[in-house]
MIDREN-525617 format. One line per field, with one value per residue (C-alpha): residue in one letter; x, y, z. Coordinates in Angstrom, 3 decimals. Layout:
residues N
residu	(a;...)
u	(X;...)
v	(Y;...)
w	(Z;...)
END
This chain:
residues 101
residu	(m;d;k;r;i;d;l;i;i;n;n;l;k;e;v;y;d;p;e;i;p;v;n;i;y;d;l;g;l;i;y;n;v;d;v;d;e;n;n;s;a;n;i;i;m;t;l;t;a;p;g;c;p;m;i;d;i;m;m;n;d;i;t;q;a;v;r;a;v;e;g;i;d;n;v;k;i;d;i;t;f;d;p;p;w;d;k;s;m;m;s;e;e;a;r;l;e;l;g;f;f)
u	(147.648;145.558;143.808;144.492;148.188;147.379;145.278;148.089;150.587;148.231;147.955;151.732;152.068;150.343;152.977;155.945;159.355;159.153;162.569;162.113;159.155;158.590;156.328;158.036;156.971;158.421;161.432;162.151;161.889;159.289;160.917;157.922;154.208;152.338;149.075;148.900;145.996;145.404;144.724;148.033;149.905;153.629;155.841;159.582;161.199;164.337;165.246;167.380;169.902;170.321;169.333;166.711;165.293;161.831;161.342;158.597;156.557;156.991;156.056;152.893;151.966;152.609;150.598;147.642;147.794;147.858;145.139;142.873;142.597;139.451;140.204;143.561;143.564;147.247;150.343;153.877;156.738;160.240;163.113;166.120;169.291;170.024;170.285;171.088;168.992;170.494;169.192;168.879;165.923;163.777;161.168;161.945;159.276;160.941;164.380;162.974;161.163;164.347;166.548;168.480;168.846)
v	(92.174;89.164;87.894;84.342;84.945;85.594;82.424;80.430;81.755;80.849;77.316;77.057;77.835;74.484;72.563;71.341;70.146;66.482;66.761;70.133;71.031;74.442;75.284;75.871;79.533;80.519;78.340;80.716;78.134;80.105;82.884;84.013;83.328;84.666;83.963;84.631;85.505;81.795;81.115;79.297;79.630;79.981;79.196;79.803;78.024;76.379;73.472;73.461;71.341;70.080;66.442;66.715;63.183;64.558;66.603;64.388;64.512;68.285;68.906;66.854;68.651;72.071;71.254;70.073;73.148;75.556;73.754;74.026;77.770;78.566;79.890;78.158;75.805;74.869;74.878;75.343;74.949;76.010;74.932;77.231;77.333;80.962;82.310;79.248;78.837;79.653;80.191;83.954;83.341;81.936;84.085;85.233;82.830;79.899;80.815;80.976;77.647;75.949;77.652;79.897;83.340)
w	(75.675;74.717;77.863;76.700;77.408;81.076;81.149;79.538;82.087;84.932;83.535;83.093;86.788;87.370;85.353;87.368;86.338;87.455;89.109;90.872;93.131;91.474;88.540;85.209;85.026;88.400;87.679;84.779;82.013;80.025;78.002;75.934;75.476;72.469;70.654;66.923;64.637;63.942;67.642;67.981;71.239;70.707;73.671;73.786;76.684;77.926;80.159;83.271;81.359;77.780;77.502;80.245;80.628;81.484;78.313;76.860;80.063;80.322;76.675;77.110;80.339;78.779;75.665;77.754;80.010;77.063;75.097;78.138;77.446;75.495;72.022;71.637;68.654;68.402;70.583;69.299;71.761;70.797;73.042;73.167;75.196;74.348;76.915;78.980;82.122;85.486;89.021;88.532;86.178;88.983;90.672;94.201;95.465;93.683;95.041;98.570;98.136;96.976;99.556;97.128;98.659)
END
């Protein structure tokens, strides 16, 4: 696996949903991270709800976090709602932090 993917994931763990005190990776919003031969990072993600009012802030934060990885020239973020997000997608740590057992 491309080591840049690990670096991207580490950076995504520093990006928080502005409405939930858990990073977007542990929240389960990131479905896939890939880097192609053109040094473009491709992120497939979802939101906790369609019409999220914080989408612009999150997209900016994600783009900045991914571009901070050396060797990444471009960032492409695709939003999907298939499958729709639910609490089961959160990491165990995130569920504990939010009180979901």
